[in-house]
N, C-alpha and C positions, 0 to 999 in steps of 0.2 A: 592413472592414477596422479604423476607427479605436476604433471603438466597441470591437471584441475586444483589443484593443494597449491600450485605456486601462485595460479592465477588469484585463488580465491586468498591466500595469504596479502596477494597486491591491493586487494580489494578493504581487507581488515587493515594493514598501513596505512591507504589513506584516511580513513575512519578514523585513527588515533593518530592519523599528522592531526586533522581537523583539528579534534579533541586537543592537543596536546599546545598549538598555536592561535587556539581558545583561551586555555588555561594559565598561558606564561602573557596572553597581553598583546602576541602578535594579533590577531583578527579581535576586532571590536565586537560589543552587545549590538552591532547593529550587522555585523557579515552576515550572518544567518539569514537576516532578512533578503538582504543582496543576494546573496549566493541561493536562496530559495525563488527569488523572482527572475532570476537568470535562468536556472532548472525549466521551472515550472512553464516559463513564460518562451524560450528561446529554445535548450537544448533539448529538453527531454520533447517535444513537438518534433523537431526536426529529427531526432533518433527514432521515433516513432514513423514519420516518412519514411526515411533512407532504407530502413528496417523488413517493412511490413509492403513497400512495393513491388508492383508486379506479382505479389503471390497470392495465386486463387483460394478463393475461400467459399467450399459447401457453405450454403445454405443451411443446413443441417447442425453446421458447427455454429451459428449462434444461438443455440440451445444454454453453450458456456456461459453466456451472459447470465445467463437463470442462475448456474454455480453462485456468479460474484455478487449476485441480490439474495439468494436464498441462504447463502451463510452469513451475510448479515443480518438478517431480519432471525435468523439463529440464535444468532451471536444479542440482538436486540430482547430476545425472548430469555434467553439464559439472564442478561442483565437485570431483566426484572422478577424474575425467579427467586435469583438470588436475596433479592431484598423484597420479598412478599412481606413481611412484617416490617420493616425499616421504613423512615419518613420519606414522605416526597423528595426533599432535597437529597436522600441518601439513591433511589431506586434512581432518581434523575442522575446521577453521578456514573451509576453501574453501566444504564442504560448507552450512555455517551461513549463512555470509556472502556468499553470491551467491544461492541463492533469497530467493523472497518478495517480495510487490510492498505498497509504502503505500496501501492503494487509502482508508482510512477518513480516515485525518485528511492526506492530499495530494490522490489523482487525485479525490474525491468532490466538494471543493469545487470543482475545474476544471469535471467533468463535467454537475453541480447547475448551474452558472454559467451555461457555454456550449453545454450538450445538451441543457439540460431535463430532463422524466420520462421520455422515453424511454433519456437518457442515465443517468438515477439507475437505472431498473430494470435497463438493462444491467449496469453496477457492482455493484450487490446482488447480480444471479445469480452473476456471474464471480467475485465476492467469498468466496461459499458455497464454493467449490473453494480461492481463495488461501487462505482462512481455516487450513483442515487443513495448508497447508503449512507459515504463521507461527507458529499456536499449537502448532506440536508435532511436525509429520511431520520437518522439516529438522534440528530437534534431535534431537530420538530417532534418526535416520540419524547424524549426526554425533558422538554420544555410542557408538552402537553401532561404527561404527568406532573410535572412539580409542580403546573400552576391550576391541573385539573382542566385544561381546557380539552381542546382537540388539535390533530396534528393538521400544522400549514400545509398541506400538498403543492399548493404554486409557490410556496417559496421552496420548498424541493427541487420540483423542474426547474425553477429562474435558476438554482445556484447549479445544477446540473449543465444548463445551457451557458453560462457565463464561465466555465471551468473552460479551457484551451484546452489541454489534453485529453480533455473528455469529448471535444469537439472534434479533432485530431483525430481520434479512436473512428469515430460515428465515420469523417469526412475518409477514412482511408478503408473500411470495412466498404462501405458503398462502393467505391472504388473497383476495389478487390474483387465483389459479388460481381462486376460488371464487366471485367478483368480491360482496366484501363488504369495506364499510369501517365502519372504526372510528368510533365514537360520534364528534360533531358539539365534543362539548366536550375531547375525547381532542385531536382534530385540532387544535382551536385553541390547545391549551397546547403543541402537539408544532410547530407553525408559529413561536408567540414564543419558545422554546427554539430550535428549529432554525435560525432566523433570524439566528443568530450564530454557529453552528459555523465557517464557512467564517474569518471573520477568525480568531476562537480560534484557529482551525488553525492559522494561516498564522503567528499569534504565535507559537505552540506551537512550531513547528517552527522559527522564527528564533531563539528561548529555547534552545534545545535543538541548533542548529548548533555542531559543534567542528571548526574547520579548521586542523590543525596536522600538515604533512608531518613525519613523520624518515625524512631522504634513505635512511637504510640502508634503510626498509623500502616508498621508492618502486617498487620493482619487483613487491610483492604488490599496491600499490595499484592501477597499472598494470593489472595480469595481472586482477584479480576486475573492475574497471569492464570494461574493453575486452572482456572474457567476457560478461559482464553486457550491457551495453548493446549487440555485437554480435549477441548472438541475439535480442536486444528487434528490431534491424532487421527480422530474418530472419521473428520473429512476427508483427510487424507488417504485415511483405509480404504473409501468408500470411491473414490475418484479413480484410485489405482486397482483396483479390484472390481469393480462393479461396472465401472461405464464403460461403454462400446466404441471406445476410441482408437485414435494408435497410439503405441509406446511414448512415442514423443509426446506427443498431447497428454496421455495420463502423467508423464514425469514432472510434466511444467506444471499441471494442477496441483499435485503434488505441492512442490516448492511455494507456490501460490497460499496454497494451506497454512503453510509456516511462514508467511507475511506478516511482518510486525504489525502493530496499530498503527493505525493511518495518521499522519503526520498534521490533519487539522484536527485532530482528535482535542488536543490542550487548547487551541483557538477557542471551538465552538465548548465547550467548558469554562472558559474566562466568560464568554457570550451568558450562560447560565448564570454566572455568579458563583459558583462550584470553585469547589479549590485549582486552580491551575497548576501550582506548585506539584501537588501531589502527581496529577494527569501527565503532568513533565517528566516523572521520577519516572512512572509507571510505563509511560510510554520510549524513554528511555532503555529500562530495562527490556521489556520486550526486544528492543535492536538487538541486545548482545547477546539474546536467547535464541532470535532467529537468525544469526548470525551462526553461530554454535550447531545447533540442526541443520540446517541447509546448506552448509559445507559438509557435514556429513554424510547427505544425505546425495549431493553430489558425487562426492567422492564413494559411495554406495552402485549409485544407479548407473552413473558414467562410464 
């Protein structure tokens, strides 16, 4: 337990370091964008390759991808139901800001550090479904609701395919299903670059946090977060007690259920023409709540 708390405390300390460096002006406004590109295009794909290489996958585990997709669809439906009597703009905001899991830059460092290869493989497969929600599905549905049109499924597919972490997930799953391993030089390079992923991801989260609560919008914040984590509790219980997977896989799924809202949500909210400041605040508060819940769960489960 002491080791778990120590490592989790280090994660929190790095997040606070990133937040402090931004608040004190050491990190500029552009730092988050730079760190995000480094993580998403270099260290995260490398960490996925290094951690998942050579780990056989049973084809039946591919159903875990449906959990990532299904969870996102449940959240989209919840966002729509919460604003049945609201305006199209309000419905679009809720549909966009409740779904999606921050897997690559938040959950993966935890599963990689605390749950090992099984945790990484489970996370990778889960994120195959989640990526479809994060990189287009929730936005397309939200825009269709706001504009009164239809969801653009071509955009959803194009957005997912253009994501390097998503493509890395797909490639590693295919390799593992066929018991293939990348060449040793590639693995060595991936291990070196991927070793810094957890640190950079936590630093990036801290640099991007924006917790400034407007009391006039407090009701929306509470409603979104209560819905998000209320459903997460039900999903986590279902994953842990009802699924026929090994204990390690079920523990990983519980952690994934409490991942914060996807990091791309504020970007798509801005594209919708909705309140990006409110979206960023909700996203940041969700990260804090997720940290508390996940650290507690790791202490109890491991």
